[in-house]
N, C-alpha and C positions, 0 to 999 in steps of 0.2 A: 824243928820244923813248926811246932805250934807257934813259938816265939815269932818266926819269921811272918807267919800268916797275920799274927796279931799287929805286929808292926806295919806290915802293909795295910791293913785295914784302917790303922789310926793315921797312916800317913795321906789316906784319901786317894782319889783317883788321879792317875797320871795326867798332865797336862794334854788337854784335848787338841784335836786337829782344827783346822780353819773352820770347817763346818759345823762343829761342835760349839766353837767359840762364838760364831755368828748367831747359832741358835741361842746361846746363853744371854748374849748383849741383848739381842731382839726381845728375848722374854723379860729381861730385867727392865727394859725400856716400857714394856707392855705393862708390868706388874706395878713397877714404881712411879712411872712417869718420866719423861726424858731428863728434867732437872735433877731429880733424886738419882736416877741412874748414872747421869753425868758425875754427880758427886762421889758416887760409889766407886766408878771407875777411876775418877781422876785421883782419888785419895790412896789408891793402890798401885805405885809406882810400876810395878811388873805389869799389871794388867793394862795400865794407861799406855805404857810404851809399846806393848804388844798390840794394843788397839790401833794405834798410829801407825804401826807397821802394816796391819791388816788394811786400814784406809789407804795407805800408799800404794798397795799392789793395784789399785785401779777396779778391783771388782765392784760391778754395779750394786751389789747387796751392801758392800761396806761403805760405798759412797752414800748410800740413803741413809746408813747409820750415822756417817760423819754429819749429813745434812741434819738429821733429827738431834744430834746432841749440839751442833753449832748453833742452831736456832734458840737454844737455851743457855748458851755459854758465854763466859766474859774472861777478861784479863788472859792470863798464861793458857788456860784450856782453850780459849779461842784463837790464840796465835799458834798454838801446837796442831789444832785441827786444821787450820788454814794451811799449814805447812805440809801437813799429811795430804790434804788435797792438791796442793800444788805439786807435791811428789807423785800424786797419782796422774795427773795431767798428761805426761808423754806416755803412759801406759795404758789409759783409756780416756782419750782425748773427747770422743764424742759423749762418753758418760759425765765427764766433768762440765762439759758444755751444758748438757741437759739440767744440771743442778743450777748454773747460772740463768738458763733459759727460764725454768721454772721459779727462778726467784728464791731457790732454798740457799744458795749461797751467792754472795755478792761477787763481782767479776774481778775486784780488787783481791779477795780471799782466794779465787781460784788461779788467777793470772799473774798477780801483783808481784811476785817474788818467784824463788827458784827451788823452793822445798826446805828439807832439812840442811842444816849447817849455815843459816843465813847470817849468823853473828859470829865474828872471830873465825871466819872461814879462811882456812890457809892454802886454799887452792889458788892458783895463778888466775888473775882476771880474765885471761884468755879463756881458761876452761870454765868459768863461770858465764862468760859470753856465750860459749859453746852451748852450754845446757839452755840458755834463753833462746839461742838461734835454733835449736833442736824443738824446743816447744813450739816457736813460730811456726817453722815448718809443718808440723803435725797440725796445729790449728788450722792453717791456711788450707790445709787438704780437706778440711771437713766441708761436704758439699750438701747435707742435709738441710732443706729449706727451713724447717723450725728451729735450726740452730744457726741460722745466718745472722741474726742480731747478736747472739751470744757470742759467736765466733769473731764478728767485727769487733766488738767490745774487748774481748780478750786480745786480739792482735793489736789493738791500740795499746792495752795495759802492757803487753809485753814490749811495745816499741818505747813505752815511756820508760819502763825498766831497762831497757838496753842502753837508752841515751843517758839515763842517770848513772849507770855503771861505767859508761866510756868516759864520763866526766872525771873520774878517778884517775885515768890514765896521764900519766906525766909524759908530755912529749910525744903524745899519740904511740907511746910504748906501753903495751898491755901486759906488763909482765909482774906488776905488783900485786900485792894480796887484795882480793875483793873486799869491799867494805860496803855492804848493802846500805841504800839510801834509807831504808825502813824495815820494820820486821824485828823479829825476835828470835832468841836461840831457842831450840828445844830443851825443855827444862831438864831432863836428864841425859 
């Protein structure tokens, strides 16, 4: 029995829930600053992937974390944060547009692609276009006056994306696999 208790103590606490992870990440950013916190999170594959999944939920608190980290990120970290924000767009459209309206995230990062799986996507192009169309409908429904400019810019970006994707369709048949015009794959 004592051995089990000792092993449990050495193993550390079980992985926390979403609220606990959010508190931990916010504390890390406050303690280390966003740039150092980004490095800490990014260099731990498991934590980074969990962070991206949390951001992709569209929860407003996680979107603020994404904006804080995106402001100091580059290269792969920037691309994967952008994909998580894009993934959040249909889950919390006003929240993502708020980031654009407040210049925390660019419209291209929020609306320029369709989320995780952008490179080597095995889904049919019709399915990818469906994701873009879903985002377009949700963005078009946003009526809050303070988000009008961000909404319109996002709609333009989504139309550009759809047009670029449609160019891939041979003979107007949209059954081939999607090859995004730009973007990156999720690191892991």
